[in-house]
C-alpha atoms as one frame of an Amber mdcrd trajectory, in Angstrom:
protein
 -12.363  15.240 -13.488 -15.688  17.157 -13.425 -15.301  20.243 -11.200 -18.757
  19.671  -9.688 -17.359  16.569  -7.912 -14.706  18.620  -6.107 -16.796  19.702
  -3.127 -15.923  20.006   0.586 -16.053  16.232   1.189 -13.795  15.584  -1.799
 -11.102  17.726  -0.191 -11.606  15.923   3.147 -11.020  12.598   1.383  -7.890
  14.034  -0.249  -6.703  15.449   3.101  -7.132  12.037   4.731  -4.864  10.372
   2.176  -2.340  13.209   2.272  -2.054  13.174   6.100  -2.110   9.365   6.300
   0.941   9.171   4.068   2.980  11.664   6.092   4.797   8.709   7.630   8.207
  10.312   7.734   9.925   7.024   8.601   8.765   5.264   5.411  11.670   6.435
   3.269  14.207   5.345   5.908  12.633   2.321   7.632  15.018  -0.336   6.322
  18.021   1.936   6.929  16.737   2.490  10.481  16.576  -1.270  11.061  20.084
  -1.795   9.672  21.384   1.053  11.852  19.812  -0.693  14.876  21.828  -3.844
  14.170  18.961  -5.831  12.657  19.926  -8.383   9.976  18.094  -8.789   6.662
  16.631 -12.055   7.957  15.289 -10.305  11.070  13.918  -7.523   8.857  12.191
 -10.219   6.800  10.756 -11.678  10.012   9.425  -8.263  11.084   7.835  -7.621
   7.692   6.381 -11.135   7.527   5.047 -10.820  11.092   3.392  -7.528  10.193
   1.624  -9.264   7.304   0.618 -12.256   9.447  -0.919  -9.908  12.048  -2.754
  -8.079   9.278  -3.782 -11.468   7.893  -5.290 -12.551  11.203  -7.037  -9.223
  11.801  -8.011  -8.320   8.230 -11.428  -9.852   7.682 -12.675  -9.435  11.307
 -11.639  -5.762  11.272 -13.438  -5.195   7.962 -16.606  -6.823   9.267 -16.405
  -4.824  12.519 -15.998  -1.603  10.519 -19.080  -2.433   8.424 -21.042  -3.379
  11.546 -20.095  -0.852  14.230 -18.963   2.142  12.226 -16.146   3.050   9.899
 -15.150   6.279  11.662 -14.590   4.348  14.906 -12.532   1.795  12.990 -10.256
   4.501  11.569  -9.795   6.136  14.993  -8.726   2.766  16.473  -6.374   2.260
  13.534  -4.648   5.620  13.925  -4.321   5.175  17.705  -2.491   1.868  17.188
  -0.248   3.444  14.563   0.778   6.194  16.994   1.511   3.644  19.733   3.725
   1.767  17.259   5.612   4.948  16.305   6.331   5.737  19.957   7.736   2.259
  20.650  10.081   2.550  17.665  11.204   5.968  18.924  11.826   5.069  22.568
  13.237   1.537  22.244  16.008  -0.154  20.285  15.700  -3.947  20.559  14.460
  -6.527  18.088  11.870  -7.961  20.503  10.290  -4.568  21.232  10.304  -3.897
  17.505   8.169  -7.043  17.258   5.641  -5.450  19.651   5.627  -2.240  17.605
   5.088  -4.228  14.396   2.135  -6.068  15.990   0.441  -2.762  16.863   1.209
  -1.447  13.379  -0.238  -4.574  11.747  -3.500  -4.427  13.709  -3.784  -0.717
  12.923  -3.272  -1.440   9.232  -5.974  -4.119   9.314  -8.522  -1.688  10.797
  -7.691   0.906   8.146  -7.507  -1.281   5.024 -10.626  -0.984   2.892 -12.462
   1.182   5.422 -11.818   4.538   3.767 -12.310   3.128   0.263 -15.712   1.854
   1.419 -16.636   5.348   2.650 -15.647   6.905  -0.676 -17.677   4.391  -2.686
 -20.713   4.906  -0.441 -20.405   8.668  -0.775 -20.390   8.371  -4.562 -23.407
   6.040  -4.471 -25.362   8.401  -2.206 -24.743  11.248  -4.649 -25.412   9.065
  -7.719 -21.812   9.524  -8.876 -20.838   5.847  -8.921 -20.010   5.986 -12.629
 -17.120   8.306 -11.673 -15.626   5.910  -9.093 -12.377   4.931 -10.887 -11.636
   8.521 -11.862 -12.694   9.939  -8.456 -10.699   7.403  -6.449  -7.708   7.895
  -8.734  -7.730  11.620  -7.928  -8.080  11.136  -4.157  -5.354   8.480  -4.221
  -3.067  10.875  -6.079  -3.162  13.082  -2.967  -1.944  10.129  -0.912   1.049
   9.883  -3.228   1.627  13.648  -2.936   1.629  13.165   0.829   4.308  10.488
   0.436   6.346  12.850  -1.759   6.198  15.715   0.750   6.807  13.235   3.584
  10.057  12.070   1.981  11.328  15.638   1.617  10.460  16.558   5.222  11.983
  13.289   6.498  15.155  14.001   4.529  15.432  17.424   6.160  14.842  15.912
   9.613  17.605  13.323   9.084  19.934  16.005   7.698  19.273  18.234  10.724
  19.336  15.589  13.471  21.749  13.061  11.980  19.397  10.295  13.183  16.711
   8.102  11.617  14.968   7.611  14.987  13.469  11.086  15.466  11.282  10.777
  12.364   9.037   8.293  14.211   8.183  10.966  16.790   7.378  13.591  14.156
   5.119  11.073  12.355   2.667  11.301  15.285   1.723  14.922  14.450  -0.101
  14.428  11.076  -1.910  11.385  12.484  -3.320  13.457  15.341  -4.489  16.083
  12.826  -6.195  13.347  10.804  -8.260  12.421  13.890 -10.016  15.788  13.535
 -10.494  15.307   9.807 -12.085  11.861  10.261 -14.414  13.101  13.003 -15.653
  15.810  10.640 -16.927  13.255   8.103 -20.734  13.133   7.840 -22.274  10.424
  10.018 -24.087   8.983   7.008 -20.722   7.529   5.870 -20.267   5.615   9.118
 -22.548   2.829   7.854 -23.514   1.586   4.422 -27.128   0.897   5.453 -28.570
   4.237   6.422 -32.108   3.672   7.653 -32.774   2.619  11.236 -34.592  -0.501
  10.082 -31.653  -1.619   7.954 -29.146  -0.907  10.735 -30.977  -3.335  12.999
 -30.369  -6.023  10.385 -26.676  -5.180  10.172 -25.285  -7.685  12.653 -21.940
  -9.456  12.418 -23.695 -12.612  11.182 -25.584 -10.668   8.494 -22.435  -9.021
   7.150 -20.375 -12.233   7.319 -22.997 -14.196   5.343 -23.163 -11.455   2.704
 -19.378 -11.381   2.550 -19.115 -15.156   1.937 -21.823 -14.913  -0.715 -19.853
 -12.276  -2.648 -16.623 -14.286  -2.525 -18.409 -17.163  -4.248 -18.628 -15.014
  -7.388 -15.753 -16.054  -9.737 -15.364 -12.512 -11.104 -14.860 -11.055  -7.591
 -12.235 -13.675  -6.766 -10.464 -13.059 -10.089 -10.231  -9.303  -9.405  -9.036
  -9.869  -5.829  -6.291 -12.257  -6.936  -5.114  -9.979  -9.755  -4.946  -6.954
  -7.487  -3.437  -8.725  -4.485  -0.332 -10.197  -6.171   1.251  -6.982  -7.449
   0.315  -5.024  -4.301   1.822  -7.778  -2.134   4.988  -7.822  -4.243   5.522
  -4.070  -3.943   4.672  -4.021  -0.240   7.229  -6.750   0.481  10.090  -5.208
  -1.492   9.439  -1.445  -1.421  11.846  -0.639   1.435  14.723  -2.407  -0.324
  15.015   0.589  -2.621  16.716   2.355   0.304  20.050   0.443   0.101  20.031
   1.161  -3.658  19.678   4.897  -3.015  22.330   4.696  -0.293  24.797   3.210
  -2.800  24.082   6.110  -5.164  24.602   8.528  -2.268  28.103   7.173  -1.638
  29.284   7.933  -5.187  27.958  11.518  -5.500  31.152  13.660  -5.648  29.958
  16.884  -3.975  28.639  14.958  -0.923  31.808  12.956  -0.217  32.853  15.146
   2.717  29.492  14.886   4.493  28.595  12.220   7.080  26.873   9.248   5.365
  23.699   9.368   7.450  23.175  13.114   6.902  23.777  12.990   3.155  21.463
   9.977   2.893  18.788  12.291   4.283  19.229  14.631   1.326  19.400  12.016
  -1.439  16.787   9.568  -0.106  14.350  12.428   0.556  14.752  13.930  -2.926
  14.560  10.559  -4.738  11.406   9.494  -2.892   9.882  12.926  -3.526  10.182
  12.493  -7.285   9.096   8.835  -7.185   5.879   9.759  -5.379   5.225  12.680
  -7.719   5.358  10.147 -10.558   3.061   7.687  -8.749   0.644  10.536  -7.939
   0.467  11.387 -11.640   0.068   7.686 -12.559  -2.823   7.283 -10.108  -4.508
  10.459 -11.361  -4.214   9.406 -15.012  -4.953   5.678 -14.546  -8.499   6.022
 -15.888  -7.293   7.776 -19.064  -4.498   5.223 -19.504  -7.076   2.413 -19.403
  -9.079   4.172 -22.124  -6.031   4.715 -24.337  -4.647   1.174 -24.004  -7.070
  -1.403 -25.322  -6.920  -4.763 -23.555  -6.455  -5.949 -19.990  -4.449  -3.122
 -18.358  -4.267  -4.785 -14.885  -2.871  -8.008 -16.384  -0.353  -6.110 -18.550
   0.870  -3.924 -15.666   1.187  -6.998 -13.417   3.592  -8.649 -15.864   5.483
  -5.398 -16.468   5.807  -4.757 -12.732   7.278  -8.198 -12.017   9.582  -7.911
 -15.028  10.837  -4.560 -13.715  11.670  -6.227 -10.399  13.627  -8.956 -12.190
  15.620  -6.434 -14.246  16.218  -4.337 -11.111  17.722  -7.380  -9.377  20.081
  -8.067 -12.294  21.209  -4.431 -12.408  21.699  -4.331  -8.631  23.794  -7.498
  -8.753  26.112  -5.887 -11.308  26.219  -2.659  -9.239  24.460  -0.532 -11.854
  22.766   1.450  -9.102  21.094   4.247 -11.075  19.552   1.885 -13.640  18.397
  -0.403 -10.812  16.672   2.592  -9.199  14.892   3.466 -12.460  13.443  -0.033
 -12.846  12.467  -0.108  -9.167  10.524   3.111  -9.770   8.582   1.410 -12.592
   7.127  -1.048 -10.037   5.686   1.876  -8.059   4.231   3.457 -11.211   2.537
   0.256 -12.429   0.995  -0.298  -8.982  -0.581   3.155  -9.011  -2.009   2.675
 -12.495  -3.591  -0.609 -11.384  -5.006   0.329  -7.994  -7.825   2.761  -8.948
  -8.963   0.557 -11.847  -9.167  -2.613  -9.735 -10.880  -0.812  -6.836 -13.537
   0.396  -9.256 -14.005  -3.140 -10.623 -14.559  -4.557  -7.124 -17.166  -1.880
  -6.397 -18.985  -2.900  -9.611 -19.377  -6.521  -8.447 -19.969  -6.204  -4.681
 -22.976  -5.060  -2.612 -22.258  -1.637  -0.988 -23.006  -2.821   2.566 -20.123
  -5.282   2.527 -17.676  -3.398   0.309 -15.264  -2.757   3.178 -15.283  -6.469
   4.071 -14.536  -7.570   0.508 -11.752  -5.016   0.035 -10.342  -6.333   3.316
 -10.502  -9.840   1.839  -8.412  -8.570  -1.086  -5.814  -7.424   1.430  -6.207
 -10.740   3.288  -5.060 -12.656   0.190  -2.345 -10.096  -0.384  -0.908 -10.342
   3.118  -0.354 -14.088   2.751   1.720 -13.428  -0.371   3.524 -10.428   1.163
   4.606 -12.383   4.244   6.077 -15.173   2.077   7.886 -12.721  -0.235   9.200
 -10.580   2.656  10.657 -13.551   4.517  12.139 -15.011   1.317  13.788 -11.712
   0.354  15.235 -11.312   3.867  16.772 -14.779   4.078  18.052 -14.778   0.484
  19.582 -11.301   0.958  21.646 -12.482   3.951  22.946 -15.565   2.134  22.980
 -14.628  -1.573  22.839 -10.826  -1.663  19.977  -8.422  -2.339  20.314  -8.529
  -6.136  20.084 -12.324  -6.330  17.149 -12.290  -3.903  15.259  -9.968  -6.263
  16.110 -12.108  -9.288  14.896 -15.355  -7.686  11.665 -14.019  -6.169  10.682
 -11.917  -9.218  11.378 -14.827 -11.602   9.186 -17.238  -9.622   6.278 -14.773
  -9.447   6.614 -13.840 -13.110   6.650 -17.495 -14.180   3.609 -18.206 -11.991
   1.725 -15.251 -13.526   2.523 -16.224 -17.126   1.527 -19.878 -16.581  -1.704
 -18.829 -14.848  -2.636 -16.462 -17.680  -1.859 -19.090 -20.310  -4.117 -21.532
 -18.474  -6.942 -18.960 -18.389  -6.464 -18.328 -22.108  -6.669 -22.070 -22.886
  -9.830 -22.450 -20.786 -11.501 -19.462 -22.462 -10.572 -20.864 -25.896 -12.187
 -24.213 -25.058 -15.364 -22.460 -23.899 -15.539 -20.342 -27.073 -15.207 -23.461
 -29.262 -18.106 -25.065 -27.447
């Protein structure tokens, strides 16, 4: 990327993503739930509920952010996150976990799309919009680096304390630091319409009408659907990598004498560290990958990602843990190749003043899919096993994607003949 783009604000954007992803519990969340006596079905309920809450709050939160200020929206989001972390730390019942998940879901809704909208506006203000895919790919790579460092720190915390619970308390610290970072953003990024006259026009009704108008564009809907499916798939299944890593932990010879929970801290932390280093690199190089590979990269990576999930399920079922982990990692990599490219495409087809709202709509469609997948995986895992659950869900989504793409190809062929 051009060095002239790497100014003070660039590093603030990178710092935001890095600090946001220092969620030390992420690498151990499913293991924490299992330790608390929660079944896979209940875990599926919690994940599905989180997506339903996001679903309900998604579009209103995006519109509110565009109307009343994006910095305020992010502060509300981070406050709700912290409240959620504290409930998980202090309490240990399924019903209070539901309350924590509700706060987390609302916080996620207020965050989703808001920061991306600020980045795109910043590029537009500086006449750098032609760099958006590359620029966003670089800032997103810092988010993945944050996840990598987070996994290592979390592993050390579990090793030291012998508990998954304490990592929720430590997760509060980077979020408090990010408050300061967000407040330091220039006020011009708080709104997309910068003149006083335009701000008077920017009412909820104005933004909502503009938002509906954009969604009527077939190209915008196509991009949203393509992006939402793979993101929803990964979001629903990503924590199920933890039992896979735990199985690998149990067979490592030089760790046999150590307590399971403590040695899981070492192995889970190290594995996630390397996974996120790979996804950081994938995000950073996504723009170059799209230039090297001719054709529809988002469509190709969608099929490859779902296929990786299917193969992972088969390998898990036959207890080939290390190979299952490798194919699970591919899903992460494909997602981080796709994300910057699709975000750039949305920005190309949407008015800047409602960009946050439309990106939130992308997440809105995604949360519907995530909630269905999460609940299905949970129930199937309790009754058929985790491997079979992956096989069934991945096969259905892969078949749906192939049929949908064949239908699009047939329609385009008919149009070309005319």
